FITORBA-679491 format. One line per 3 residues: number of its first residue (from 1); for each residue x, z, y of C-alpha. Coordinates in steps of 0.1 Angstrom, whole numbers. Example, Ala and Ser with C-alpha at 12.3 -4.5 7.8 and 13.67 -1.06 7.14 Angstrom:
<gupas>
1	123:78:-45 | 137:71:-11
</gupas>
This chain:
<gupas>
1	-167:0:108 | -170:3:71 | -191:-27:59
4	-215:-35:32 | -205:-71:35 | -174:-92:27
7	-155:-103:58 | -174:-128:78 | -148:-154:70
10	-159:-153:34 | -193:-167:41 | -197:-181:76
13	-181:-216:80 | -147:-213:95 | -150:-248:110
16	-178:-272:117 | -167:-296:90 | -151:-327:104
19	-180:-339:125 | -177:-343:163 | -188:-314:185
22	-226:-312:187 | -250:-296:211 | -251:-258:204
25	-216:-257:188 | -202:-234:215 | -232:-210:212
28	-227:-208:175 | -190:-201:179 | -200:-171:201
31	-226:-161:175 | -199:-161:148 | -178:-138:169
34	-207:-115:174 | -217:-112:137 | -199:-79:133
37	-199:-69:170 | -236:-73:178 | -256:-86:148
40	-290:-87:165 | -276:-109:194 | -258:-131:168
43	-292:-137:150 | -309:-144:183 | -283:-170:193
46	-285:-187:159 | -323:-187:159 | -322:-204:194
49	-299:-231:180 | -323:-237:151 | -352:-241:176
52	-333:-269:194 | -340:-304:183 | -305:-314:195
55	-287:-292:170 | -269:-313:143 | -277:-309:106
58	-243:-293:98 | -247:-269:127 | -281:-259:114
61	-265:-249:81 | -239:-229:101 | -267:-212:120
64	-285:-201:88 | -253:-187:74 | -247:-167:106
67	-282:-153:104 | -277:-143:68 | -244:-125:74
70	-257:-106:105 | -289:-97:87 | -271:-84:57
73	-249:-62:79 | -280:-47:94 | -295:-42:59
76	-323:-68:65 | -319:-83:30 | -350:-104:30
79	-341:-122:62 | -306:-126:48 | -318:-141:15
82	-343:-164:32 | -315:-177:55 | -292:-183:26
85	-319:-202:7 | -325:-224:37 | -287:-231:42
88	-284:-239:5 | -314:-262:4 | -303:-282:35
91	-267:-285:22 | -278:-300:-11 | -297:-329:7
94	-267:-339:28 | -238:-362:21 | -206:-348:35
97	-170:-345:22 | -169:-308:30 | -203:-298:17
100	-197:-292:-20 | -173:-264:-12 | -197:-250:13
103	-226:-251:-12 | -204:-233:-37 | -195:-205:-14
106	-232:-202:-3 | -242:-199:-39 | -216:-172:-46
109	-227:-153:-15 | -263:-156:-25 | -256:-140:-59
112	-237:-112:-42 | -266:-104:-19 | -291:-107:-48
115	-269:-80:-64 | -257:-103:-92 | -219:-99:-90
118	-213:-109:-126 | -229:-143:-121 | -209:-147:-89
121	-177:-139:-107 | -186:-165:-134 | -189:-192:-107
124	-156:-181:-92 | -139:-181:-126 | -152:-216:-134
127	-140:-231:-101 | -106:-213:-105 | -102:-227:-140
130	-110:-262:-128 | -84:-259:-101 | -58:-247:-126
133	-66:-275:-151 | -64:-303:-125 | -31:-290:-110
136	-42:-306:-78 | -30:-285:-50 | -52:-290:-19
139	-59:-269:12 | -95:-264:-2 | -82:-251:-36
142	-59:-226:-18 | -86:-215:6 | -110:-210:-23
145	-86:-189:-42 | -81:-167:-12 | -119:-165:-7
148	-123:-155:-44 | -96:-130:-41 | -114:-113:-12
151	-146:-113:-31 | -129:-93:-59 | -111:-71:-33
154	-144:-61:-17 | -158:-55:-52 | -130:-30:-58
157	-113:-51:-86 | -76:-49:-76 | -60:-68:-105
160	-82:-99:-103 | -79:-100:-65 | -41:-99:-67
163	-39:-125:-94 | -60:-150:-75 | -41:-145:-42
166	-8:-149:-60 | -20:-182:-75 | -30:-193:-39
169	5:-184:-27 | 21:-204:-55 | -1:-234:-46
172	8:-231:-9 | 45:-230:-18 | 42:-261:-40
175	22:-279:-12 | 49:-269:13 | 21:-259:37
178	36:-232:60 | 2:-222:76 | -15:-217:42
181	16:-199:29 | 15:-175:58 | -23:-170:52
184	-17:-163:15 | 10:-138:22 | -11:-119:47
187	-42:-120:25 | -22:-107:-5 | -9:-79:17
190	-44:-70:27 | -54:-66:-9 | -24:-43:-16
193	-33:-24:16 | -70:-20:6 | -59:-4:-27
196	-34:18:-9 | -4:0:-25 | 14:3:8
199	49:-6:-2 | 37:-39:-18 | 15:-45:12
202	45:-41:36 | 66:-65:15 | 40:-93:18
205	33:-86:55 | 70:-89:62 | 72:-122:44
208	42:-134:63 | 59:-123:96 | 91:-142:87
211	71:-173:78 | 50:-172:110 | 81:-167:131
214	98:-197:114 | 67:-218:120 | 62:-206:156
217	27:-196:146 | 18:-171:174 | -16:-161:160
220	-4:-152:126 | 27:-136:141 | 4:-113:160
223	-16:-106:129 | 14:-98:107 | 29:-75:133
226	-4:-57:136 | -6:-53:99 | 30:-42:95
229	24:-15:122 | -8:-4:105 | 9:-1:71
232	39:19:85 | 13:42:102 | -4:48:69
235	30:54:52 | 38:80:79 | 68:61:95
238	61:66:132 | 91:48:146 | 87:16:126
241	49:15:132 | 54:20:170 | 80:-7:172
244	59:-33:153 | 27:-25:174 | 45:-24:207
247	61:-58:199 | 26:-72:190 | 11:-57:221
250	37:-74:243 | 30:-107:226 | -7:-104:229
253	-5:-97:266 | 19:-126:270 | -5:-150:253
256	-36:-133:269 | -52:-126:235 | -76:-99:247
259	-93:-93:214 | -61:-88:196 | -47:-67:224
262	-77:-44:220 | -72:-42:182 | -35:-33:186
265	-42:-7:212 | -68:9:189 | -43:10:160
268	-17:25:184 | -42:51:194 | -46:59:157
271	-8:61:153 | -5:86:182 | -35:106:168
274	-19:109:134 | 13:123:149 | -5:147:172
277	1:129:204 | -34:133:216 | -31:123:253
280	-14:90:244 | -40:84:217 | -68:89:242
283	-51:66:268 | -48:38:242 | -84:42:229
286	-97:41:265 | -77:10:273 | -90:-7:242
289	-126:4:251 | -124:-12:285 | -114:-46:270
292	-142:-43:244 | -167:-35:272 | -155:-66:291
295	-160:-88:259 | -194:-71:251 | -182:-62:216
298	-207:-34:208 | -195:-25:173 | -159:-22:184
301	-170:-1:214 | -188:23:190 | -157:24:168
304	-135:33:198 | -160:60:209 | -157:75:173
307	-119:75:177 | -121:91:211 | -143:118:195
310	-117:124:169 | -89:127:195 | -109:151:217
313	-117:171:186 | -80:175:178 | -75:186:214
316	-101:212:210 | -124:195:236 | -155:196:214
319	-181:189:241 | -163:157:252 | -159:147:216
322	-196:151:208 | -205:132:240 | -185:102:229
325	-201:103:194 | -236:104:209 | -228:72:228
328	-215:57:196 | -247:66:178 | -268:49:204
331	-248:17:200 | -251:19:162 | -288:21:166
334	-289:-8:190 | -270:-31:166 | -290:-17:136
337	-259:-7:117 | -270:21:94 | -237:22:75
340	-217:28:106 | -243:52:119 | -237:73:88
343	-199:73:96 | -206:86:131 | -229:113:118
346	-202:123:94 | -176:125:122 | -201:147:143
349	-203:170:113 | -165:173:113 | -166:184:150
352	-194:209:144 | -173:223:115 | -143:226:138
355	-164:245:163 | -175:269:135 | -212:257:137
358	-213:252:99 | -251:249:96 | -252:220:121
361	-222:204:104 | -239:206:70 | -270:191:85
364	-251:161:99 | -232:156:66 | -265:156:47
367	-280:130:71 | -250:108:66 | -252:112:28
370	-289:103:28 | -282:70:46 | -253:62:23
373	-273:68:-8 | -301:46:5 | -275:18:10
376	-259:26:-24 | -224:30:-9 | -205:49:-36
379	-172:54:-18 | -189:66:13 | -212:88:-8
382	-181:104:-22 | -168:111:13 | -200:129:23
385	-199:149:-9 | -164:160:-1 | -173:171:34
388	-203:190:21 | -181:207:-5 | -156:217:22
391	-184:232:43 | -198:252:14 | -162:264:7
394	-160:277:43 | -193:295:37 | -177:313:8
397	-197:293:-18 | -166:279:-37 | -185:275:-70
400	-210:252:-53 | -182:234:-35 | -165:227:-69
403	-197:209:-80 | -197:187:-50 | -159:179:-53
406	-163:172:-90 | -192:147:-83 | -171:130:-56
409	-141:128:-80 | -163:111:-106 | -174:84:-81
412	-139:78:-67 | -123:73:-101 | -143:40:-103
415	-128:28:-69 | -91:33:-80 | -82:44:-45
418	-52:69:-49 | -55:82:-13 | -92:93:-16
421	-87:105:-52 | -58:127:-41 | -78:141:-12
424	-107:152:-34 | -84:166:-60 | -66:186:-33
427	-99:201:-22 | -109:208:-58 | -76:226:-63
430	-82:247:-32 | -117:257:-45 | -102:267:-79
433	-77:288:-59 | -105:306:-41 | -121:315:-75
436	-86:326:-89 | -87:299:-115 | -50:293:-110
439	-44:271:-141 | -72:247:-130 | -59:247:-95
442	-24:237:-106 | -38:210:-128 | -58:195:-99
445	-28:197:-76 | -5:179:-101 | -31:151:-104
448	-33:149:-66 | 5:147:-64 | 5:118:-88
451	-20:99:-68 | -1:106:-35 | 31:93:-51
454	13:62:-64 | 1:54:-28 | 35:61:-13
457	20:88:9 | 51:111:13 | 36:135:40
460	5:139:18 | 26:145:-13 | 46:172:4
463	15:190:15 | 0:189:-20 | 33:204:-34
466	31:233:-9 | -4:241:-22 | 8:238:-58
469	36:262:-51 | 11:287:-36 | -9:285:-68
472	22:292:-89 | 30:322:-67 | -5:336:-72
475	-1:330:-109 | 32:350:-108 | 52:319:-118
478	76:321:-88 | 103:300:-103 | 80:271:-108
481	69:275:-72 | 105:274:-59 | 112:242:-79
484	81:225:-65 | 90:236:-29 | 125:220:-33
487	109:187:-39 | 85:192:-9 | 115:202:13
490	134:171:3 | 104:149:13 | 100:167:46
493	136:161:55 | 134:125:45 | 103:118:67
496	117:141:95 | 85:161:97 | 90:194:115
499	55:206:108 | 57:200:70 | 92:215:68
502	79:246:85 | 50:249:60 | 74:245:31
505	98:272:44 | 69:295:51 | 56:293:15
508	92:297:3 | 94:329:22 | 62:341:7
511	75:335:-28 | 108:353:-21 | 89:382:-6
514	66:384:-36 | 98:386:-58 | 112:414:-36
517	141:392:-24 | 138:402:13 | 170:386:25
520	160:351:13 | 125:358:26 | 138:367:61
523	160:336:61 | 131:313:51 | 107:328:77
526	134:324:104 | 140:288:95 | 102:282:93
529	98:297:128 | 123:273:142 | 106:243:128
532	71:255:138 | 85:258:174 | 100:222:172
535	66:209:161 | 48:228:189 | 28:249:165
538	27:283:183 | 3:299:157 | 29:291:131
541	57:307:152 | 35:338:156 | 29:339:119
544	66:338:110 | 75:364:137 | 50:388:123
547	62:384:87 | 98:389:97 | 88:420:118
550	69:435:88 | 99:430:65 | 124:444:90
553	102:474:97 | 107:485:61 | 142:473:54
556	161:465:85 | 164:471:122 | 134:489:137
559	142:476:171 | 142:439:160 | 110:445:140
562	93:459:171 | 104:429:193 | 92:404:167
565	58:420:163 | 53:421:200 | 63:385:204
568	38:375:178 | 11:394:197 | 21:378:230
571	18:343:215 | -16:351:201 | -27:361:236
574	-12:330:251 | -30:306:227 | -61:328:227
577	-62:330:189 | -82:360:177 | -68:359:141
580	-32:359:153 | -39:388:177 | -57:407:151
583	-30:404:125 | -3:413:151 | -22:443:164
586	-27:457:129 | 10:451:121 | 20:470:152
589	-3:498:144 | 12:501:109 | 47:499:124
592	43:528:149 | 23:548:124 | 52:546:99
595	78:558:124 | 55:586:135 | 49:573:170
598	13:585:172 | 7:574:209 | 17:538:203
601	0:537:169 | -33:550:185 | -30:524:213
604	-26:494:190 | -53:507:166 | -77:510:195
607	-69:475:207 | -73:463:171 | -107:480:168
610	-118:466:202 | -110:431:190 | -129:436:157
613	-144:470:157 | -165:463:126 | -134:455:105
616	-116:480:83 | -95:453:66 | -88:416:64
619	-113:412:35 | -140:428:56 | -133:403:84
622	-138:374:59 | -171:389:47 | -183:392:82
625	-175:356:89 | -193:346:58 | -223:367:68
628	-224:350:102 | -223:316:87 | -251:324:62
631	-272:338:91 | -266:306:110 | -275:286:79
634	-308:304:75 | -320:293:110 | -318:257:98
637	-324:262:61 | -358:245:61 | -345:212:77
640	-314:212:54 | -335:219:24 | -357:189:32
643	-327:166:35 | -311:180:4 | -344:173:-16
646	-344:137:-2 | -307:133:-12 | -314:147:-46
649	-343:123:-50 | -322:93:-40 | -294:105:-64
652	-320:106:-93 | -332:71:-84 | -295:59:-85
655	-290:76:-119 | -322:59:-132 | -310:25:-121
658	-277:31:-138 | -296:42:-170 | -316:10:-169
661	-284:-10:-165 | -269:9:-194 | -300:0:-215
664	-295:-36:-206 | -259:-34:-217 | -269:-19:-250
667	-294:-46:-256 | -268:-73:-249 | -244:-55:-273
670	-271:-55:-300 | -277:-92:-294 | -240:-99:-298
673	-239:-79:-330 | -268:-100:-344 | -250:-132:-334
676	-218:-120:-351 | -236:-111:-383 | -253:-145:-383
679	-219:-161:-378 | -205:-141:-408 | -233:-153:-430
682	-226:-189:-419 | -190:-184:-427 | -198:-173:-462
685	-219:-204:-468 | -191:-226:-455 | -165:-208:-477
688	-175:-227:-508 | -173:-260:-490 | -138:-252:-477
691	-126:-243:-512 | -135:-278:-524 | -113:-292:-496
694	-85:-269:-504 | -70:-291:-531 | -71:-321:-508
697	-53:-301:-481 | -25:-291:-505 | -8:-325:-503
700	-11:-325:-466 | 5:-291:-464 | 35:-303:-485
703	39:-332:-462 | 38:-308:-433 | 65:-287:-449
706	87:-318:-453 | 81:-327:-416 | 90:-291:-406
709	122:-293:-426 | 131:-326:-409 | 124:-309:-375
712	147:-280:-384 | 174:-305:-394 | 171:-323:-361
715	172:-290:-343 | 204:-280:-362 | 219:-314:-352
718	211:-308:-316 | 226:-273:-318 | 258:-288:-334
721	259:-314:-306 | 256:-286:-280 | 285:-268:-297
724	307:-299:-296 | 298:-303:-259 | 306:-267:-253
727	340:-271:-270 | 347:-302:-249 | 337:-283:-217
730	361:-255:-226 | 389:-279:-233 | 381:-296:-199
733	383:-262:-181 | 416:-253:-198 | 431:-288:-193
736	421:-291:-157 | 410:-260:-139 | 435:-237:-157
739	463:-262:-158 | 462:-271:-120 | 467:-236:-107
742	494:-229:-132 | 512:-261:-121 | 509:-249:-85
745	523:-215:-95 | 553:-230:-114 | 561:-255:-86
748	559:-230:-58 | 579:-203:-76 | 605:-229:-85
751	607:-240:-49 | 612:-204:-38 | 638:-198:-65
754	659:-228:-54 | 654:-229:-16 | 648:-192:-8
757	680:-189:12 | 672:-220:33 | 635:-213:40
760	622:-198:72 | 602:-165:72 | 570:-183:81
763	575:-208:53 | 581:-181:27 | 550:-163:40
766	530:-196:36 | 543:-202:1 | 535:-166:-9
769	500:-170:3 | 496:-201:-18 | 510:-184:-48
772	486:-155:-43 | 456:-178:-39 | 465:-197:-72
775	471:-165:-91 | 437:-152:-80 | 420:-184:-90
778	437:-182:-125 | 426:-146:-129 | 390:-153:-119
781	389:-182:-143 | 403:-162:-172 | 379:-133:-165
784	349:-157:-166 | 362:-173:-198 | 367:-139:-214
787	332:-127:-204 | 316:-159:-216 | 336:-158:-249
790	326:-122:-255 | 289:-131:-250 | 292:-161:-274
793	309:-141:-302 | 285:-112:-301 | 310:-87:-289
796	294:-81:-255 | 277:-46:-256 | 246:-44:-235
799	233:-8:-230 | 202:-9:-208 | 191:23:-190
802	169:31:-161 | 190:23:-130 | 185:28:-92
805	187:-8:-80 | 197:1:-44 | 227:21:-56
808	240:-10:-76 | 233:-35:-48 | 251:-11:-23
811	282:-12:-45 | 280:-50:-49 | 276:-55:-11
814	306:-32:-5 | 326:-54:-30 | 316:-86:-12
817	319:-73:23 | 356:-84:27 | 349:-120:19
820	317:-119:41 | 335:-104:71 | 363:-130:68
823	337:-158:71 | 316:-139:97 | 287:-139:72
826	261:-111:76 | 250:-92:45 | 216:-75:45
829	192:-59:20 | 156:-46:20 | 154:-26:-12
832	134:6:-15 | 152:38:-25 | 127:43:-54
835	132:8:-70 | 143:11:-106 | 153:-15:-132
838	158:-12:-169 | 191:-30:-175 | 228:-26:-184
841	247:-15:-153 | 280:-35:-159 | 264:-68:-167
844	238:-65:-139 | 265:-57:-114 | 286:-87:-126
847	256:-110:-120 | 248:-97:-85 | 285:-98:-75
850	288:-134:-88 | 257:-145:-69 | 268:-128:-37
853	302:-144:-40 | 286:-178:-44 | 262:-172:-15
856	291:-163:8 | 311:-193:-5 | 284:-218:5
859	273:-202:37 | 290:-213:69 | 303:-189:96
862	275:-169:113 | 252:-173:84 | 231:-147:65
865	230:-135:29 | 201:-112:21 | 189:-92:-9
868	153:-83:-15 | 134:-66:-43 | 97:-66:-51
871	83:-41:-76 | 53:-46:-98 | 38:-25:-126
874	62:-37:-153 | 90:-57:-136 | 113:-60:-106
877	120:-93:-89 | 154:-96:-70 | 159:-124:-45
880	194:-133:-33 | 190:-157:-4 | 215:-175:18
883	213:-198:48 | 240:-221:34 | 244:-258:26
886	218:-258:-2 | 217:-278:-34 | 201:-312:-40
889	170:-311:-63 | 186:-334:-89 | 215:-309:-93
892	194:-278:-98 | 189:-282:-135 | 227:-285:-141
895	235:-251:-127 | 229:-230:-159 | 241:-256:-185
898	277:-257:-199 | 272:-293:-211 | 265:-305:-175
901	296:-302:-153 | 286:-293:-118 | 309:-277:-92
904	313:-281:-55 | 336:-268:-28 | 326:-240:-5
907	322:-243:33 | 359:-235:36 | 371:-256:6
910	367:-227:-19 | 367:-240:-54 | 349:-228:-86
913	347:-236:-123 | 309:-238:-127 | 311:-212:-154
916	300:-182:-133 | 263:-191:-132 | 263:-198:-170
919	276:-162:-175 | 249:-149:-151 | 221:-166:-171
922	236:-152:-204 | 238:-117:-190 | 203:-116:-175
925	188:-130:-207 | 206:-103:-227 | 188:-78:-204
928	154:-92:-213 | 152:-109:-179 | 150:-144:-163
931	170:-161:-136 | 159:-192:-116 | 169:-210:-84
934	152:-228:-55 | 170:-246:-28 | 168:-271:0
937	197:-291:15 | 210:-276:48 | 184:-248:46
940	198:-225:20 | 194:-213:-16 | 175:-184:-33
943	184:-171:-68 | 156:-151:-83 | 162:-125:-110
946	133:-108:-129 | 141:-77:-149 | 119:-50:-166
949	112:-19:-146 | 109:3:-177 | 119:3:-213
952	102:-25:-232
</gupas>
């Protein structure tokens, strides 16, 4: 369920310190597990432990924290605060090595419950600063940073959460703690996932998976697989999501991890539901529900009943859906979870809306909104506002719907959630379309598309583009509509979505038809029909058949037109769709009337009239629907009005609180201004005193200038020394590395010249291979010398542009493939198609080829060389990793220095000059980037390049 609280792990003690097991410990472990599943039962168990004289002091503190967490979930704030105070009081009077950290987290949690987040953040920032200053990497410091990151994550502050978790990851890497490293990777991924940064989340989860696999950490392997599957599901990649989740499910069953098995089955059900596989979704939800019933996890049972309701709703089995939601509501009331109760009410509203009972849907949405406003849950309030707006739009009150959507958008902008922001903008655009405000609609769709792209939601992006194209068509800007649809079609093909591709082609046909381009319109509708059929969307097939029939009736074969219109009607009868039948009947009536077949025209007109005898046109049908909804609304208007008044009252209270907070902020600002003015006056008084000291300081400044001059002289001396060392290194290369292969060339060619007539064929072949090898070595050395010399003399031209990184790495891998294949070394890469760097193509390609060549050189047969890229807001990090022989720590700092000679032979005696990495460093720095290396002997080496992702 959606929670008011942080995760239980943020507050409840994860271990019972280091003390031996005490009486009541097993009961408290059960209570911890039940905090979210059955809060009243968790409180009862903890209270029972407190009443026992045998419960240890440390376990008593744990019991109080459990009570506080469970009470806060059920909105019993006074009980929660009293329990926190008791835990805090007892902890302060105990001497235990683990208690200071526990007290600190209890205090932070107390401030959060007291609604004092700024004070909580100050405590967190102080502790984080202490850890950074001490540079003492301990498990406690890493765990605290992860805890703090989750506090910021739950508060909706993405940047701070990411920064803290990255710091925790760096500490875990320095500490060489595999378990904490995995925890940090998965925790960082969860922050990215929370803020819909799905590509970044997937990258961290994948690293966590690799680390857990390397450490044989089964629990975290399960968690990482689950998270990877969940993220791929949200991205819209069915195959990858299914593979990860099925792998996790098999592992959970093998290890008999019932709780995790239930979680994975629930996520699998969500995956099937997203891709319209309703029977499979229901089967997974029911399997998960049986496990949760066995474990007596009430909250998860309610969640699964909600999911079953959604699945049955999509199947059109509304009664079964509502039956499951009623069971979920009873469980929510039993565990006193008002927040989740609001979610279930909201889902019930969705089902009533699907059924067409809009008044009851509106009532359920308003009930949910009232609870959410009482709990001050802004993101959930926004969801309710969106649903109410959608309902009013269905009722034909688009102007009122726009108000609700605008309020929801205002709230969601504070959350920085691109998925939700895009959704409300899409609905806002649709409402503007209803009111024929096409310019505003297009603007809303463009903003929605930006948010979808930011979140990496390709299916959602394609759907928004289709809506935008429709707005352009209605605005009579068909060319702009066609351009937008080309982008949508490219996305649909990329994600292999038959349904979205059908929608794109259908709207393309509409635009061509509006232009009078009937041939292209017919072609588009025919292709759309095919994809609707592949997606199993019969109503779409009927739609396209009717449109083709209507065009052919005017411009083409009457026989084909007649068949298509009849097939459209037949599908409408099969799927029992009144709108499809009505449109088809009217089209057939028009067709026969135009060809003067009065009998058939009369027949279809009578059938059309029998279906909707009160209609004279499509517009009249819509008005009749609206009138019916309004009549239905009137029957429940009194109850709805009461709820709306209560909601409005709660909204005004919330606005009043915000006004009071604003006044407090203004008061603090005035206080700061007064302090600044006072400081300015003090500065003026001190100015005279400082003038008197100025003359005394003059001599000191001259002395400083002399010292700085001496420092510059020493720096010049060091640079001169480096130049001499560089010259010596070059002479060494020319004298040794260049001379030796030339000597070999001269000797071998002389031998061939003198003894060619006496040598056997195999001997000639052997000498030729040696000559070729020496020549290649000379050529490589000369190329490196030339490149380095150009960089040193300023003749190297670097022209950075925005480059597609994957295209460059593909070329480099193709270049290195021959050497890799000969050594049976596997080359792999995991770089997104949309990863861009701002760099010079030639120098970047040179660096990547050089590093790949080195990696292959020092990797034994059967090894792996991989490329990976991670994108952030302003930079791209490229990792080139091998499983080779590695480099000793004392030699790492020699790699990029020309004054430190360091070369080694490859695994098959390949030689080098040591100049290649110096060139790499020079080229990367010329591209405003950095290069570094990390390595362990016999474990492999990673070269890390960081480059800007956009123009600096």
